[in-house]
C-alpha positions, 0 to 999 in steps of 0.5 A, a space after each residue: 394717433 398716427 397721421 396718414 402722411 410720410 414721414 409719420 406724424 403723431 397727434 397726442 390727445 389727453 395723455 400723461 405719458 412723456 412724449 419724446 421730441 422728434 430727434 433732429 440733427 445738431 446744427 449751429 445758427 448757420 445750419 452747419 452740423 458737427 461736421 465742418 462744411 456739412 449743412 442741414 436745412 429744411 424738413 430734416 432739420 425738424 421744422 417742416 414748413 415751406 416758408 422756413 425751408 425756402 428761407 433756410 435754403 437761401 440763408 445757407 448759401 449766403 453763409 457758404 458764399 461768405 465763408 468760401 470767400 475767406 477760405 483757401 482754394 481747394 483744387 481737388 474739388 470741382 464744385 463749391 457746393 453739393 445740394 442733396 434733395 431739391 424740395 423747397 429748401 434745396 431748390 431755394 439753395 440751388 437758385 441762390 448758388 447760381 445767383 452767387 456764381 457758385 459752382 454747384 451740383 443739385 442732386 434729387 432722387 426723384 423729380 424737383 419739388 416731388 413732395 409738392 407735386 405729389 399733393 392732390 390737384 388744386 390743394 391749397 398750401 399755407 405759407 407759415 409762419 405768418 410772422 416770418 418774412 420770405 427771403 431768397 429767390 422763390 416767390 412766397 407771397 401772402 398766406 399761401 397758394 394752390 399747388 399748381 401755382 407754386 409749381 409753375 412759379 418755382 419751376 419758372 424761377 428755376 428755368 429763368 435762372 438757368 438752374 440745372 438739377 440732376 433728377 432721378 439720382 440717389 445719394 448713397 454716401 457723403 464722406 469728408 476727404 482726408 486729403 483736403 477741405 472737401 467732400 466726396 458725394 457718391 450717387 447712383 443715377 437712373 434705373 441702371 444705378 450708374 455710380 457717380 462721384 462728385 467732389 464739393 467743398 461744401 455739402 447742403 443736405 436738404 432731404 426732407 423727412 421722406 429720405 435718408 442718406 449716410 451722413 459724413 463722418 467727422 
């Protein structure tokens, strides 16, 4: 049975058929992929839960900040980290990057928190799992909250921290540089599809299940 959601989900009822698990990218305990310096968090990692996504966004920035402290400087990169996709995971990462004084660029193909914004008015969203403590700068209290309250609180956190996000900018490719420890992130901005390129020492992919981008090559 296909659920009317994007990405498509399935409910399996009374079947003896072997159901293959949803394919997810390989990553280690610090959310790093097999490409050194490229991290994956949030829905795209295979755990589509709001609280988990926000926690991963905070945790990955802490890992990156610690790593960069012990890494040689990279003068060819203008940013410490590029964050691709600004849902709960990406916004959490952007706020923590700002708080850790990292030079960051946040790239979102639509608008910030677009998935939550797209829910019906007054929809109640649950903060699962109950056993997981909330970490990071985004307010996640209790069992859940209404869509409007979440948007107001999280966008307020973004603004009060001075977090800037490049909205309506689509990531087209991420490539690891051959001449240094950094990545080039290629995007297209706005309706005119203005081509832009960013150079970042680390990349956090937080696209969720609704978007895909070309992954970097090892």
